[in-house]
C-alpha positions, 0 to 999 in steps of 0.5 A, a space after each residue: 595067231 591062230 583064230 576061231 574068227 571064221 564064218 559058220 554060215 549062220 543063215 542070217 545076214 546084214 538085213 536080218 532083224 532081231 525078230 528073225 534070229 529069234 524065230 523058233 526060240 522061246 525065252 519064257 522064264 529067261 532073264 536078261 539085263 540090257 544096258 541102254 535097253 531103252 534107246 536105239 539098238 538097246 530098245 529094239 533088243 528089249 522089244 525083241 527079247 520080250 516078244 520071245 518071252 524073256 523078262 528084261 531088266 533095263 538099268 538106265 542113267 535116266 530111269 524116268 526116260 527109260 520108263 517112258 520109252 518102255 511104256 506098254 512093254 510087258 516083262 520089263 523093269 527099270 532101275 538106276 545105273 550110271 556106268 560112268 559112276 562106279 558107286 552107281 554100278 555097285 548100288 545097282 548090282 547090290 539091288 539086283 543081287 538082293 532080289 535073289 535072281 540069276 541072269 541068263 543074258 547080259 547085253 552091254 549095249 549102252 555107250 557113248 561115241 566120239 564125245 568132246 573130251 570129258 572126264 568122269 570119276 577120278 579123271 578118267 576119259 569118259 568113253 573108256 570109262 563108260 563103254 568099258 570100265 563101267 561094264 567091266 565093273 557091272 559084270 564082275 559085281 553081277 558074277 554071283 547071278 551070272 555064273 549059276 545059270 551059265 549066262 551069256 555076256 554080250 559086249 557091244 563093240 563096233 567096227 570103230 575098234 579099227 581106229 585104235 588098239 589100247 594105248 597102254 602108255 596113256 589109256 585116259 588121254 592125258 596127253 592130247 585127245 582125239 575123240 575118234 581114236 578114244 572111241 576106237 580104244 573103248 571099242 577095242 576094250 569091249 572086244 578084249 573084255 569078252 575074250 578074257 571073260 570067256 576064258 575065265 567063265 567057260 568052266 562055269 558055262 559062261 560064254 562071252 561074245 563081242 560084236 559090231 552091230 552095223 552102221 545105224 543112225 541112232 541117238 549114239 550120234 548125239 555128240 556129232 555136229 551135223 556138219 561132221 555127219 555131212 562131211 562123212 557122207 552120212 546125211 545131206 544138209 537137211 539131215 536125210 541119209 545119203 545112202 539109206 541102203 548103207 545103213 541098217 534099221 534099228 531092228 536090223 542093228 539089234 539082230 547080231 546082239 540078240 543072236 549072240 545072246 540066244 543062238 544055239 549055233 553059238 552054244 559051244 563057242 565063245 571069245 569071238 567077235 561077230 558081225 552081220 549075225 555070224 562070226 566075223 573074219 579077220 580084218 583084211 590087210 587093205 585097211 577096210 573096216 570089216 572083220 576084226 583086228 588082231 589087236 582086239 582078240 589077242 589073249 595076252 592083251 585081253 589078260 593085260 586089260 583085265 588086270 588094268 581094269 581090275 586095278 582101276 575099278 577095284 573089282 575082280 570076281 576072279 581074284 
């Protein structure tokens, strides 16, 4: 399979911060929607975008918590959104569209990781439903505000996509459950979503990207028992990171999604997976969890997932 997955020499790297990649970029008059924009990487993304002049809408499952986390930031508004509830997604999108505004950047940063088996909606597996289907429905419902300005859509995936491709015969894990493989499937879905959205949206000037932000200790790990993180070599028994240099800071972790949304270096590109503020290379054959797996950028699988997602959610802006 031919691929555009090759580094372009952006000049940034793993230790670049969100502010670094925004140097010299004025976002005055631009509007961003950042899901999860009040916690972890999403919060740092919101802070960086507003410092560069953007207005940021932060839809949140816990609006009061979001308002508290974002207190003191200019140019930010919050609203209610539960990505695991398609009625909530519809209601948020309708409220936003009623405002008559267009969007310049949609950054799908919210997500859950390696949670115990949980069912939402009509019995859907929660990681696939929240990380993928909720964002799929959100972007499709917001399409009338995304298309006019040729927005960028940024789908925050993870190196976790290496754990699993799409389980086409059982996407909702009705036959057994593995929390890490379920996370991997959801993160693969995030990449495939960007691949097909870019194909559909390019004629409108809309480009889509997916990315791995890096390893960062944030509230995303809230479902992991401390002992599991100890066993993985992330922290010691006291909760102290064992290899601080192996983790990014939240400011560094937010950099790739901010670069994806705003960089002029990506102006004529799309449907690519990014890491460390550059386009990622294909994953190596030795199994190292770097680069992007073929199954995550396969255009046929991307189209198949789009159709499945439209069927499940009942939403398709391109039907």
